[in-house]
N, C-alpha and C positions, 0 to 999 in steps of 0.2 A: 504493500500500500504506500510505503514511502516513495517507491519508484514512480507510482502513478501521481502522487502529490507533487513530486519534483517536476515530472514531465508536464503536468497541466499548469504549473505555476511558472514555467520557463517561457522565455520569448521564442525559443527555438521551435516549440510546438506550433505556434501561429505561423511561422515562416514555412516550415515543412508541410503543414496542412494546406496552407494557401497555395503553395507551389504545386503540390500533388493534385489538388482538385482542379485548379485552373488549367494546368497542362492537360490533364486527362479529359476535361470537358472540351477543350479545343481539339484534341485528337479525335474524340468521339464525333463531334459535329463536322469539323472541317475535313478530317480524314474520311469520315463516312460519305460526305458529299463528293469528294474527289473520287472515291471508289465507285460510287453509283454512276457518276458521269462517265468514268472510264468503261464501266460495264455496259452502259447504254451505247457508247461508241463502238465497243467490240461487237455488240449484238448486230450492228448495222453493217459490219464488214463481212466479206466472203469467208467461208469456213477455212480456206487455205491460209488467208492472211491472219486469221484469229490465232492460230497456233504460234505463228511467229511473234505477234505482239504480246500474247500471253507469256511466252518465254522471256521476252525482253523485260516486261513489267514485273514478272514474278522473281526474276533473278536477284534483285537486291534483298529480298526477304531471306535468302539463304546465306547472305554475307554476314559474318560475325561482327559484333559491335566493335571488336578490336580493329578489324580491317576498316570498318566505316570510320572509326576515329582517325585513322591515318589518311583516309581519303579526304576527310574534313580538314585535317592538318595541312594537306597539300594545297588547299585553297586559302587557309587562314594563317599559315606560318608567317611570323613577323618578317623574317629575312627573305625566304625563298617561296612563300606562298603565291599562288597565281594572282590572287586579288591584290596583294600588296605590291607585287612586281609590276602589275599594270598601273596601280596608283602612282608608284615612284616613277614609272616611265612617263606618266602624264605630268610629272612635276610636283606631285603631292607628297604628303608624309605617310609613312606606314602606320596602319592601325593596329593597336595592341589588342587583338581580339580576345586573347585569353586573360586579359587584365581588367576588362570592363564588363560588369554584369549586365548592363543594359542591352547588349547585343544578343545575349544568349536565348531569350525567349523566342525570337524569330528564328535563330539558327536551329534550335532544338525542334521546333515545330516543322520546319522545312525538312530536316533530316528524318524525323519520325514519319511524316506523311510519305516521303519518297520511298522509305524502306517498306512501309506497310501497305501502300496503295495497291500493289499487284495482288497481294493475298485477298484484300477486301474486294477488289474488282472481280476476281474469279468466283468468290462466294455469290455476289449479286448477279454475275453472268450466268451462273448455274441456275439461279432463280428465274432469270429471264428465259432460259432454255426450257423451263418447265411450263411456261405459259402456253395455253392452247392456241395453235396457229389460226384456228377459225376466228378468234377474236380480232386478230390483225387483218384477216381477210374481210371480215364484216366492216371494220373501220375503213379499209380501202374502198370498199363498195359504197360507203356513205360519203366518200370524198375527203376523208381525213388525211391531212399532211403528216409527214414524219414526226414533226413536233407535237401535233395533236394526238398521234398514236402513242407517243411517249407519255403525254400528259394524262390521257384518258384510259389507256390500256396498261402500259408498262409500269408506271408508278403505282397505280392502285393495286395491281397484282403483286407488286413487290412489297407493298406496305406491311403485310404480316412478317416477312423475313426481316425487313428493316427494323420493325418493332422488337422482334426477338433479339437481334444483334444489339439493339440499343439497351435492352434490359441486361443482357449479359455483360456489356461493356460498363454499364452503370455499377454493376456489382464489383468491378475491378477499378473503380474510380479512385480508390485509396491505395491501389497498387501501381507501382511505376516500373517501367522497363529499366532495370538496374544498369544495363550496359549503356543505354542512351544517356542517362544522367551522370554516370560515373566515368565511362571511357571517353565519350565524345568531348567533354570539356577538359579531358586529361587530368581530372581530379584537381583542377586549379582552385586553390583556397580563396583567390581574389574574386571569384564569381559565384561563391556559394549562396549568396542571397537570392539568386535566380535559378540556381541549378540543384540546390539541396532539396531532396524530397524524403519521404518517410523511409524508403528502402535504403537510400544512401546514408541516411542518418543512423539507421540501425547498424549498418555495416561499419561505419566509422566509430560508432560507440563500442562495438566489439573489438575492432582492430586497434584503435588508439587508446581507449580507456579500459578495455577488458571488462566492461560493465554489462554482464549478461542480464542482470535484473532490469536495467534500463532498456536494453534492447528488447527484452521479452515484453515489457510494458507497452512499448511503442508498437510491437507486432500485434499484441492483443487488441490494442486500440484500433489498429488498422483493420483487423478482421471483424470486430464487432460493428464498427461503423459501416463497413462494406456490406455486411449482412443486412443491416437496417435499411441501407439505400436500395438494395434489391427488393425488399418487401414494399418500401414506399413507392418505388417506380412501378412495380407490378400492380400495386393497388390503384395508382393513378391511371395507368393504362386500362385496367379493368373497369374503372368508372367510365372511361371514354368508349371502349368497345371490349367486352369480355372475351370475344373470340381471339383477340390479339394477345391476351395475357398468357403468361407461362403457366400459372396455376391460380 
């Protein structure tokens, strides 16, 4: 109980909770939007081209975060990074990306969406493949354009799948991808105000302080709140349309 008391009275809890929730909400909504758009685009391609584009988009998902961290470093390195090299060639001064916290919300969101968009797109593309072709044929006979078919056929038929993915992701809103928040910023202490989340806090508590009790308290806090969020989101969706709820 002393661990919980210390955790809830510290300023660190607010920072890691804020970062964890805000990042995950952006990943859920923006990442989901990008995945749905890509799935709709894939659905309009010929089957031969779909395999090629699926492979290209899905490939980043299999790259480890350690490799992604070095790809990001190739762009952001102060001396030899692509971006700073270009800035210096234009007469500007190099940007200290790993020293300034304000840059990292945008960087982490871009990297996370890039890495996960292929996986999400394939899930929604599979949902589109399950739609009855007769619905699209009927829409064409009624004179519906491609955009109208997407609006009145594809999106409504995808809504149950989108809802299920939303509930499942809400359940993990208190969990963060450790590799993204630890490896990509290269564990820079100067940017912790915008990169420190619950998972990295627990890891640092164990590694640096050896405080198993504090790490366990943070982990339990994470699990309980995540469970409550699943129940709340499912209840809210059940109020709107019980057919879309998980239980």
